[in-house]
N, C-alpha and C positions, 0 to 999 in steps of 0.2 A: 745574493743581490747586493753585496757590499758596494757602496759608492753609487747605487741607484737612487736618484732623488725621489723616485716614485714609491719607494717602499723602505722598510727598515725602521731603525730606532728614531723616534721623534727627536727633533732638535729644538722644539719649543711648542708654543701654542699660538695659533693664528686665528684671526677673526675674518669672516666673510664681510667684504665692504658693502655688499648689497643688503644683507639681512641681519648681520651681527652674530650669526652662529659660530661657535668655536670648534676648532679641529686641531688635532696634533699635526704638526707641519714639519717639513724638511725644507732646507734651502736648496734651490736649484742653482746650477752653475751660473746662470744669467742674473742671479740676484733675486729672482721672484720666489714666491713661496708655494709649495705643493702640499695640499691637504692629504695626508696619508689615508689610504683605503677608500678613496672617493672616486677615482678615475679622473681627478683634476677639477671637479666642480662641486659646488655646494648643492644641497637638495633644492635650493631656490633657483638654481641655474647659474648663480654667480661664479665667476672664475678668478676674481681678484681678491687677494687676502692680504691683511696687514698683520705684522707681528704684534702679539699681545704679551708674550713672554718667551724669551729665548735662553737656552743654556749657554 
């Protein structure tokens, strides 16, 4: 799955903008963040994430 923004090695840490929960993230080609291992959304249902720490 190399190059797949939905899996693989985390590129940083992201925070859900709805509830503040942190997830390992990857950068998607469109510039948005994808929380690894979640199917794209937070447990609260939020789908927007902001970078908290990036490599």
